[in-house]
C-alpha atoms as an extended CHARMM CRD file, in Angstrom:
* protein
*
        80  EXT
         1         1  MET       CA             -0.1640000000       -0.1920000000        0.1540000000  PROA      1               0.0000000000
         2         2  ASN       CA              1.2470000000        3.3130000000       -0.9850000000  PROA      2               0.0000000000
         3         3  SER       CA              1.5130000000        5.6950000000        1.8270000000  PROA      3               0.0000000000
         4         4  CYS       CA              2.5960000000        8.8250000000        0.1040000000  PROA      4               0.0000000000
         5         5  SER       CA              0.2330000000       11.7170000000        0.0050000000  PROA      5               0.0000000000
         6         6  GLU       CA              0.1000000000       15.0680000000       -2.0700000000  PROA      6               0.0000000000
         7         7  SER       CA             -0.9110000000       18.4130000000       -0.7270000000  PROA      7               0.0000000000
         8         8  LEU       CA             -2.2880000000       21.4910000000       -3.1110000000  PROA      8               0.0000000000
         9         9  VAL       CA             -3.3200000000       25.0710000000       -1.7790000000  PROA      9               0.0000000000
        10        10  LEU       CA             -5.9020000000       26.8680000000       -3.5240000000  PROA      10              0.0000000000
        11        11  THR       CA             -8.2400000000       29.6510000000       -3.1240000000  PROA      11              0.0000000000
        12        12  VAL       CA            -12.0670000000       29.4090000000       -3.6970000000  PROA      12              0.0000000000
        13        13  THR       CA            -14.5950000000       31.9540000000       -2.9780000000  PROA      13              0.0000000000
        14        14  PRO       CA            -15.1800000000       32.1180000000        0.7590000000  PROA      14              0.0000000000
        15        15  GLU       CA            -19.1570000000       31.8290000000       -0.1720000000  PROA      15              0.0000000000
        16        16  LYS       CA            -18.2540000000       28.4210000000       -2.1210000000  PROA      16              0.0000000000
        17        17  ILE       CA            -15.9830000000       26.5930000000        0.4060000000  PROA      17              0.0000000000
        18        18  GLY       CA            -19.0010000000       24.6260000000        1.7200000000  PROA      18              0.0000000000
        19        19  LEU       CA            -19.7230000000       23.7960000000       -1.7220000000  PROA      19              0.0000000000
        20        20  PHE       CA            -16.4830000000       22.7210000000       -2.6820000000  PROA      20              0.0000000000
        21        21  ARG       CA            -16.4170000000       20.6580000000        0.2720000000  PROA      21              0.0000000000
        22        22  PHE       CA            -19.6280000000       18.7700000000       -0.4060000000  PROA      22              0.0000000000
        23        23  ILE       CA            -18.3660000000       17.9440000000       -3.7110000000  PROA      23              0.0000000000
        24        24  LEU       CA            -15.1970000000       16.5990000000       -2.7690000000  PROA      24              0.0000000000
        25        25  GLU       CA            -17.0210000000       14.5600000000       -0.1420000000  PROA      25              0.0000000000
        26        26  SER       CA            -19.2520000000       13.1990000000       -2.7650000000  PROA      26              0.0000000000
        27        27  TYR       CA            -15.9880000000       11.3140000000       -4.5300000000  PROA      27              0.0000000000
        28        28  ASP       CA            -15.2480000000        8.7060000000       -1.5700000000  PROA      28              0.0000000000
        29        29  ASN       CA            -11.6870000000        8.7330000000       -0.2240000000  PROA      29              0.0000000000
        30        30  LEU       CA            -10.3050000000       11.1460000000       -2.9510000000  PROA      30              0.0000000000
        31        31  ALA       CA             -9.1100000000       14.0820000000       -0.9650000000  PROA      31              0.0000000000
        32        32  ILE       CA             -9.6760000000       15.8690000000        2.1020000000  PROA      32              0.0000000000
        33        33  LEU       CA            -10.3210000000       19.5730000000        2.3970000000  PROA      33              0.0000000000
        34        34  THR       CA             -8.9960000000       21.5570000000        5.0530000000  PROA      34              0.0000000000
        35        35  THR       CA             -9.6460000000       25.1190000000        5.2110000000  PROA      35              0.0000000000
        36        36  LEU       CA             -7.2570000000       27.5500000000        6.0440000000  PROA      36              0.0000000000
        37        37  ASP       CA             -8.3220000000       30.9840000000        5.8240000000  PROA      37              0.0000000000
        38        38  ARG       CA            -12.0330000000       31.5410000000        5.7470000000  PROA      38              0.0000000000
        39        39  HSD       CA            -12.1340000000       34.9450000000        5.0500000000  PROA      39              0.0000000000
        40        40  GLN       CA             -9.5480000000       34.6750000000        1.9010000000  PROA      40              0.0000000000
        41        41  GLY       CA            -11.0930000000       31.4540000000        0.8350000000  PROA      41              0.0000000000
        42        42  VAL       CA             -7.4720000000       29.8200000000        1.3730000000  PROA      42              0.0000000000
        43        43  VAL       CA             -8.0390000000       25.8750000000        1.3100000000  PROA      43              0.0000000000
        44        44  MET       CA             -5.8060000000       22.6040000000        1.1920000000  PROA      44              0.0000000000
        45        45  LEU       CA             -6.6520000000       19.4040000000       -0.7600000000  PROA      45              0.0000000000
        46        46  ARG       CA             -4.7650000000       16.5650000000        0.8420000000  PROA      46              0.0000000000
        47        47  TYR       CA             -4.8540000000       13.2950000000       -1.5090000000  PROA      47              0.0000000000
        48        48  PRO       CA             -2.8660000000        9.9860000000       -2.3320000000  PROA      48              0.0000000000
        49        49  ALA       CA             -0.4490000000       10.2870000000       -4.4930000000  PROA      49              0.0000000000
        50        50  GLY       CA             -2.3030000000        7.9210000000       -6.9270000000  PROA      50              0.0000000000
        51        51  ASN       CA             -5.5060000000       10.5130000000       -7.0600000000  PROA      51              0.0000000000
        52        52  GLN       CA             -3.5020000000       12.9380000000       -8.7610000000  PROA      52              0.0000000000
        53        53  ALA       CA             -4.8090000000       12.5460000000      -11.9970000000  PROA      53              0.0000000000
        54        54  GLU       CA             -8.9460000000       12.4160000000      -10.6040000000  PROA      54              0.0000000000
        55        55  ILE       CA             -7.7970000000       15.3650000000       -8.9220000000  PROA      55              0.0000000000
        56        56  GLU       CA             -6.9990000000       17.5550000000      -11.7360000000  PROA      56              0.0000000000
        57        57  GLU       CA             -9.6690000000       16.2970000000      -13.8890000000  PROA      57              0.0000000000
        58        58  LEU       CA            -12.1230000000       17.0180000000      -11.0580000000  PROA      58              0.0000000000
        59        59  LEU       CA            -10.8150000000       20.7080000000      -10.7240000000  PROA      59              0.0000000000
        60        60  THR       CA            -11.0410000000       21.8200000000      -14.1580000000  PROA      60              0.0000000000
        61        61  ALA       CA            -14.5400000000       20.5400000000      -14.3930000000  PROA      61              0.0000000000
        62        62  LEU       CA            -15.8400000000       21.9810000000      -11.4390000000  PROA      62              0.0000000000
        63        63  PRO       CA            -18.1050000000       25.0160000000      -12.0290000000  PROA      63              0.0000000000
        64        64  LEU       CA            -15.9800000000       27.1740000000       -9.3080000000  PROA      64              0.0000000000
        65        65  GLN       CA            -13.4230000000       29.7380000000       -9.8760000000  PROA      65              0.0000000000
        66        66  LEU       CA            -10.3910000000       28.2970000000       -8.4550000000  PROA      66              0.0000000000
        67        67  GLY       CA             -7.1290000000       29.5770000000       -7.9950000000  PROA      67              0.0000000000
        68        68  GLN       CA             -3.3790000000       29.0180000000       -6.9270000000  PROA      68              0.0000000000
        69        69  ALA       CA             -2.5810000000       30.2680000000       -3.2640000000  PROA      69              0.0000000000
        70        70  HSD       CA             -0.2780000000       33.0540000000       -2.9360000000  PROA      70              0.0000000000
        71        71  PRO       CA              3.1920000000       31.4120000000       -3.1300000000  PROA      71              0.0000000000
        72        72  ASN       CA              4.0760000000       33.0670000000        0.4020000000  PROA      72              0.0000000000
        73        73  PHE       CA              1.0290000000       31.8820000000        2.1850000000  PROA      73              0.0000000000
        74        74  GLU       CA              1.9640000000       29.8900000000        5.2240000000  PROA      74              0.0000000000
        75        75  VAL       CA              0.6070000000       26.8350000000        6.3440000000  PROA      75              0.0000000000
        76        76  GLU       CA              0.6170000000       26.4920000000       10.0010000000  PROA      76              0.0000000000
        77        77  LYS       CA              2.0960000000       23.2090000000       11.3390000000  PROA      77              0.0000000000
        78        78  THR       CA              1.0110000000       22.2060000000       14.5320000000  PROA      78              0.0000000000
        79        79  VAL       CA              3.1730000000       19.8390000000       16.5970000000  PROA      79              0.0000000000
        80        80  ASN       CA              1.2890000000       17.3020000000       19.2490000000  PROA      80              0.0000000000
């Protein structure tokens, strides 16, 4: 079993974050959506590396305006 995962930080219209999450959840085990900044609409997708093609296909087909987050956006890391 391959345990490698990928992540992608995107921007979406803040009001559409819930819709984006709902759409992703309809695809079992495709990706996990985490909201990083709800005011700016910054979200992170985490997904198995083997799902890359499906993720790209879904993102291009979505009726949402998605963008890449600013390259300097800091993803906070938590240590337990």
